[in-house]
C-alpha positions as CSV (number, residue, x, y, z in Angstrom):
1,M,0.0,0.0,0.0
2,K,1.4,3.4,-1.0
3,S,2.0,5.7,2.0
4,I,0.2,9.0,1.9
5,F,3.4,10.6,3.0
6,E,5.6,9.0,0.2
7,N,6.1,12.3,-1.6
8,C,5.8,14.7,1.3
9,E,8.7,17.1,1.7
10,G,7.7,18.9,4.9
11,F,4.9,21.0,6.5
12,Q,3.0,24.0,5.4
13,W,1.5,26.3,8.1
14,D,-1.4,28.7,7.8
15,S,-1.0,31.3,10.4
16,G,-4.6,31.3,11.3
17,N,-4.7,27.6,12.0
18,S,-1.4,27.5,14.0
19,Q,-2.6,30.4,16.1
20,K,-6.0,28.7,16.6
21,N,-4.4,25.5,17.7
22,L,-2.2,27.4,20.2
23,Y,-4.8,29.7,21.7
24,K,-7.8,27.3,21.7
25,H,-6.1,24.0,22.5
26,K,-2.6,25.0,23.7
27,V,-0.9,22.9,21.0
28,T,2.2,24.3,19.4
29,S,3.2,23.8,15.8
30,S,6.2,21.9,16.9
31,E,4.0,19.4,18.9
32,C,1.8,18.9,15.8
33,E,4.9,18.0,13.7
34,Q,6.3,15.7,16.4
35,V,3.3,13.3,16.3
36,F,4.1,12.4,12.6
37,F,7.5,11.1,13.7
38,N,6.8,9.3,17.0
39,Q,5.5,5.8,16.6
40,P,3.0,4.4,16.8
41,I,0.6,6.6,15.0
42,I,-2.9,5.8,13.8
43,I,-4.1,7.5,10.6
44,M,-7.7,7.3,9.4
45,D,-9.6,8.9,6.5
46,D,-11.7,11.9,7.5
47,T,-14.4,11.2,5.0
48,K,-16.9,13.4,6.7
49,H,-14.8,16.5,6.0
50,S,-13.2,15.4,2.7
51,E,-15.6,17.0,0.2
52,N,-13.2,19.6,-1.3
53,E,-9.9,17.8,-0.6
54,N,-8.8,14.6,1.1
55,R,-8.4,14.9,4.8
56,W,-7.1,12.5,7.4
57,Y,-6.9,12.5,11.1
58,L,-4.0,11.2,13.2
59,L,-3.7,9.9,16.7
60,G,-0.2,10.1,18.1
61,R,2.2,11.3,20.8
62,T,4.5,14.2,21.1
63,D,8.1,14.0,22.4
64,Q,6.7,14.8,25.8
65,D,4.1,12.0,25.6
66,R,1.2,14.3,25.0
67,F,-1.6,12.4,23.2
68,L,-2.9,14.5,20.2
69,F,-5.7,14.3,17.7
70,V,-4.5,16.0,14.5
71,V,-6.5,16.7,11.3
72,F,-4.4,17.3,8.2
73,T,-4.4,17.4,4.4
74,I,-1.6,17.2,1.9
75,R,-1.1,20.1,-0.6
76,K,1.7,20.2,-3.1
77,N,3.7,17.5,-1.2
78,L,3.4,19.4,2.1
79,I,1.5,18.3,5.2
80,R,-0.9,21.0,6.1
81,I,-2.2,20.9,9.7
82,I,-5.9,21.9,9.9
83,S,-6.4,21.4,13.6
84,A,-4.9,19.8,16.6
85,R,-6.1,19.1,20.2
86,D,-5.6,16.6,23.0
87,M,-7.2,13.2,22.4
88,N,-10.5,12.7,24.1
89,K,-11.2,9.6,26.2
90,K,-12.6,7.5,23.3
91,E,-9.7,8.4,21.0
92,R,-7.2,7.6,23.8
93,E,-8.8,4.1,24.2
94,I,-8.6,3.5,20.4
95,Y,-4.9,4.5,20.4
96,N,-4.1,2.3,23.4
97,E,-5.9,-0.7,21.9
98,E,-3.8,-0.3,18.7
99,I,-0.6,-0.1,20.8
100,K,-1.6,-3.4,22.5
101,K,-2.2,-5.1,19.1
102,D,1.3,-4.1,17.9
103,S,3.1,-5.3,21.0
């Protein structure tokens, strides 16, 4: 299966989104990027919000073990973060179940 990140070359930030994530959810741009590199990660299609472009959501951890839910798209080989927040209880359970499966 081809990875959605196969041709990605980095991140693209919209100042409005990065500020919103920081002020509303206290998530920095650096934390958002970290979850893409810290295994394990869970990526699912966000079909509900993919009308104009493909979107995905990711469950992952920062370098400081903060568990984040990140919505993103890919534009011109760049990962564009749409929103990021702490995982809710249900998302954390899903993430922990996946970790158990991979152990």
